[in-house]
C-alpha positions in Angstrom: 50.0 -16.5 -11.7 48.9 -15.5 -8.3 48.6 -19.1 -7.1 52.0 -19.9 -8.4 53.3 -16.8 -6.5 51.6 -17.8 -3.4 53.0 -21.4 -3.6 56.6 -20.2 -4.1 56.1 -17.7 -1.1 55.0 -20.7 1.1 58.0 -22.7 0.0 60.4 -20.2 0.8 58.8 -19.4 4.2 59.0 -23.1 5.0 62.6 -23.4 4.0 63.3 -20.3 6.2 61.5 -21.7 9.3 63.2 -25.2 9.0 66.6 -23.5 8.8 65.9 -21.5 11.7 64.6 -24.5 13.6 67.5 -26.7 12.8 69.8 -23.9 14.1 68.0 -22.9 17.2 66.4 -26.3 18.5 68.8 -28.2 20.8 67.7 -31.5 19.3 70.1 -30.7 16.2 72.9 -29.1 18.3 76.6 -30.0 17.4 79.4 -27.6 18.1 82.6 -29.6 18.7 86.1 -28.2 19.0 87.5 -28.3 15.4 91.1 -27.9 16.5 90.7 -31.1 18.3 88.7 -32.8 15.5 91.9 -32.4 13.3 93.9 -34.7 15.4 91.7 -37.7 14.4 93.1 -39.9 11.8 89.9 -40.5 10.1 88.9 -36.9 10.2 89.3 -35.3 6.8 87.8 -32.1 5.2 85.6 -31.5 8.2 84.2 -35.1 8.1 84.9 -38.5 9.6 85.4 -41.3 6.9 84.8 -45.0 6.9 87.6 -47.3 6.7 86.7 -48.1 3.3 84.8 -46.3 0.5 81.1 -46.1 1.4 78.3 -44.4 -0.7 75.9 -42.5 1.5 73.8 -41.5 -1.4 70.2 -42.9 -1.3 69.5 -44.3 -4.8 65.7 -43.5 -4.5 65.6 -44.0 -8.4 66.0 -47.7 -7.6 62.6 -47.8 -5.8 59.6 -49.0 -7.6 56.2 -47.1 -7.4 55.0 -49.0 -4.3 58.2 -48.5 -2.6 58.4 -44.8 -3.1 54.8 -44.5 -1.7 55.6 -46.7 1.2 58.8 -44.6 2.0 56.7 -41.6 2.3 53.5 -42.9 3.7 52.4 -45.7 6.2 51.2 -48.2 3.7 49.5 -51.5 4.5 51.4 -53.8 6.7 54.1 -51.3 7.6 52.7 -50.8 11.2 51.4 -53.6 13.4 47.5 -53.9 13.3 47.2 -54.4 16.9 49.1 -53.5 20.2 52.3 -55.6 20.1 52.6 -58.0 23.2 55.2 -57.0 25.8 56.2 -57.9 29.2 55.7 -55.7 32.3 59.0 -54.5 33.2 60.0 -54.9 36.9 63.4 -53.2 37.7 64.0 -55.3 40.8 63.8 -58.4 38.9 67.2 -57.5 36.8 69.9 -59.5 38.2 73.6 -59.8 37.2 74.2 -61.4 33.7 70.7 -60.7 32.7 69.2 -58.5 29.6 66.1 -56.9 28.5 65.4 -55.7 24.9 63.5 -52.6 24.8 62.8 -52.6 21.0 64.9 -51.3 18.3 68.5 -50.7 19.6 67.9 -50.1 23.4 69.1 -52.9 25.4 69.3 -52.9 29.3 71.6 -55.3 30.9 73.4 -55.8 34.4 76.9 -56.8 34.6 79.0 -56.8 37.7 76.3 -55.1 39.6 76.3 -52.2 37.1 73.1 -51.3 35.0 74.1 -50.5 31.5 71.7 -49.2 28.7 72.5 -48.8 25.1 71.0 -46.2 22.5 68.0 -45.4 25.0 65.2 -44.1 22.7 61.8 -43.9 24.6 60.0 -41.4 22.4 60.1 -41.0 18.5 63.0 -41.4 16.0 62.7 -38.0 14.5 63.6 -34.2 15.7 59.9 -33.4 14.8 57.5 -34.1 17.6 54.7 -36.9 16.8 56.6 -38.0 13.8 58.2 -41.6 13.6 56.5 -42.6 16.8 57.2 -46.0 18.3 54.6 -48.8 17.7 52.0 -49.1 20.5 52.6 -51.9 23.0 50.1 -53.6 25.5 52.3 -52.6 28.3 53.9 -49.1 29.0 57.2 -48.1 30.4 58.4 -44.7 31.8 62.0 -43.5 32.6 60.9 -43.6 36.4 60.1 -47.4 35.9 64.0 -47.9 35.6 66.5 -48.2 38.2 69.4 -45.8 38.4 71.5 -46.4 35.3 75.3 -46.6 35.9 76.4 -46.4 32.2 74.7 -45.0 28.9 76.3 -46.3 25.8 75.7 -44.4 22.6 76.6 -45.9 19.1 76.0 -42.6 17.0 74.0 -39.7 16.8 71.0 -40.7 14.6 67.6 -39.9 16.1 66.7 -43.6 16.5 69.9 -44.0 18.6 70.3 -40.7 20.4 67.0 -39.3 21.8 67.3 -35.6 23.1 64.0 -36.0 25.3 65.2 -39.4 26.8 68.6 -38.0 27.5 67.1 -35.1 29.4 64.8 -37.5 31.2 67.6 -39.9 32.2 70.3 -37.5 33.0 69.8 -37.3 36.9 70.0 -41.1 37.2 73.1 -41.8 35.0 76.7 -42.2 36.3 78.7 -42.1 33.1 78.1 -41.9 29.5 80.3 -43.4 26.8 80.0 -42.0 23.5 81.8 -41.8 20.0 84.2 -38.9 19.4 82.3 -35.5 19.3 78.9 -36.8 20.4 79.9 -35.3 23.6 79.1 -31.8 22.2 75.4 -32.8 21.9 75.2 -33.8 25.3 76.9 -30.8 26.9 74.6 -28.6 24.9 71.5 -30.6 26.5 72.7 -29.9 29.9 74.7 -33.0 30.8 78.0 -32.4 33.2 80.8 -32.8 30.8 82.7 -34.7 33.7 80.1 -37.5 33.3 81.0 -38.0 29.5 83.6 -40.3 28.4 84.5 -39.9 24.6 86.2 -42.7 22.7 87.6 -43.4 19.3 87.8 -46.6 17.1 89.7 -49.4 19.0 89.8 -47.5 22.3 89.3 -49.5 25.5 88.0 -48.7 28.9 87.6 -50.7 32.0 84.9 -49.9 34.4 84.2 -51.9 37.5 86.1 -55.0 35.9 83.9 -54.6 32.7 85.9 -54.1 29.6 84.5 -51.9 26.8 85.9 -52.3 23.4 84.7 -49.8 20.6 85.4 -51.0 17.2 84.9 -49.5 13.7 81.6 -49.6 11.9 80.6 -48.9 8.3 78.0 -46.3 8.5 77.7 -42.6 8.9 76.5 -40.0 11.4 74.7 -36.6 11.6 71.4 -34.9 12.9 71.1 -32.5 10.2 72.3 -32.4 6.3 74.6 -29.5 7.4 76.6 -31.6 9.9 76.7 -35.3 8.2 79.6 -37.3 9.5 80.6 -34.5 11.9 80.7 -37.1 14.7 81.9 -40.7 15.0 80.1 -44.0 14.8 80.9 -47.7 16.2 79.7 -50.8 17.8 81.0 -52.5 20.7 82.2 -55.5 22.5 81.5 -55.8 26.4 83.2 -58.6 28.4 84.1 -59.5 32.0 85.6 -62.7 33.2 82.4 -64.6 32.6 80.7 -63.2 29.4 81.7 -61.9 26.0 79.0 -59.8 24.4 79.1 -58.6 20.8 76.6 -55.8 20.0 76.2 -54.4 16.3 74.0 -51.7 15.0 73.7 -50.0 11.6 76.5 -51.1 9.4 77.5 -53.0 6.3 80.1 -55.8 6.0 83.6 -54.9 5.4 87.2 -56.6 5.8 87.7 -55.0 9.2 85.1 -57.2 10.7 87.5 -60.3 10.1 90.1 -58.6 12.2 87.6 -57.7 14.8 86.4 -61.2 15.1 89.9 -62.8 15.2 91.1 -60.5 18.0 87.9 -60.8 20.2 86.1 -64.1 19.7 84.5 -66.3 21.1 81.2 -64.7 21.8 78.6 -65.8 24.3 75.9 -63.7 22.6 75.5 -61.3 19.6 73.1 -58.7 19.3 72.6 -58.2 15.5 70.9 -55.5 13.6 67.8 -56.5 11.6 65.9 -53.6 10.1 65.7 -50.6 7.7 67.1 -52.3 4.6 66.5 -51.6 1.0 68.7 -51.9 -2.3 68.4 -48.2 -2.5 70.7 -47.8 0.6 72.7 -51.2 0.4 76.0 -49.8 1.6 74.8 -48.8 5.0 72.1 -51.5 6.0 72.4 -55.2 5.4 69.5 -57.6 4.4 68.5 -60.2 6.9 70.3 -63.1 5.2 73.5 -61.2 5.1 73.2 -60.7 8.9 73.1 -64.5 9.3 76.4 -64.8 7.4 77.6 -62.2 9.9 76.8 -64.7 12.9 78.5 -67.6 10.8 81.7 -65.6 11.1 81.3 -64.6 14.8 80.3 -68.2 15.9 78.5 -66.8 18.9 76.6 -69.2 21.2 73.4 -67.3 20.8 71.9 -64.6 18.3 69.4 -61.9 19.1 68.1 -59.8 16.4 67.6 -56.0 17.2 66.9 -52.8 15.6 63.4 -54.0 14.7 59.9 -53.9 16.2 59.7 -50.4 17.2 59.7 -47.9 14.4 58.8 -47.5 10.8 61.9 -46.3 9.1 62.1 -48.2 5.8 59.8 -49.5 2.9 59.2 -53.0 4.2 56.6 -54.5 6.4 57.2 -54.2 10.1 57.5 -57.9 10.5 59.2 -58.8 7.3 62.8 -58.5 8.8 62.3 -60.9 11.6 60.5 -63.5 9.4 63.3 -63.4 6.9 65.9 -63.4 9.6 64.3 -66.5 11.5 63.7 -68.3 8.3 67.4 -68.0 7.3 68.6 -69.0 10.8 66.4 -72.1 11.0 67.8 -73.2 7.6 71.2 -73.2 9.2 70.4 -74.3 12.6 71.3 -71.2 14.2 70.2 -70.7 18.0 68.2 -67.5 18.0 66.6 -65.8 21.0 63.3 -63.7 20.4 62.2 -62.2 23.8 59.2 -60.2 24.1 60.0 -56.3 24.5 61.1 -55.7 28.2 61.2 -59.4 28.8 64.2 -60.2 31.2 66.4 -63.0 30.0 69.9 -64.7 30.5 72.1 -66.8 28.2 70.8 -69.8 30.1 67.1 -68.9 30.2 65.6 -67.3 27.0 62.7 -67.4 24.9 62.6 -68.3 21.3 58.8 -68.2 20.6 57.6 -66.4 17.5 55.3 -64.0 19.3 54.9 -61.6 16.5 52.8 -64.4 14.8 50.6 -64.7 17.9 48.2 -61.6 17.5 
């Protein structure tokens, strides 16, 4: 009886501590102007909605025994055995019309002499320190190794796309942040000058230094706590100037709106495509590698680069399963795929397609 009572007390104390932590810690913060939110077309009952009905319930009952264990613990093969190979990044080597993939969804690029970075996450993909840490790499990089960042692009406020610590470390070197509707509230709470933040809605466009940014609907969700799920918007985008047209997608599932987007903005020179964190239990919000290849067939981009993999353990599959499945399907359909090392600088004319993840 006493043991049961002690267990119940521990559970209650743990819940209270967690609730206090989520309300006090700035990493969770969201406090937008609700009166302004109500003006949004897709904001209903205090939440943003996808353009099509989308289930956000994780069907954990569909996981088999091994997958359930793998979801909670780091089972064999979920993390690399050795340090992942990577390039030593030299900021002065990044020239116009060049890119560098930093693992997961972080892409550094230089367009029209402006340095742009997407979803910068340099630490862990969790609000709890030391959890969901990035895989270890042979080379390391620090924020100070980067040149000044002109533009930071944020897709949505999940922890593997919006990292509190990275934003705090970057903020002195950033000219402007472009974020989905109501993500601005996070950044202001974290100390970012509100005048440096530009909030956008689906199909909004902005031109900066002759670079067009077009923000298009995605089929996903947002939120940094169970209490504020879908309280902020999510998207992916198109970036173009008079020389290149770039398509960048993150977490989402196929829907008919994609056809409209493609018809209005194609052809694309390069498509950065998500390839990670899939499972049948949450198949409405993350596609499988073979399905992403079909997206490319619709896009008809000249070059395909899989992202959103190679950095965190966020699903039940082995760390290299997504890229192996992706490449196999791409080769079957004769699709040109770039597979640069993390932090390797490349261009549309000069890129690597070596299967480096097999070489160690």
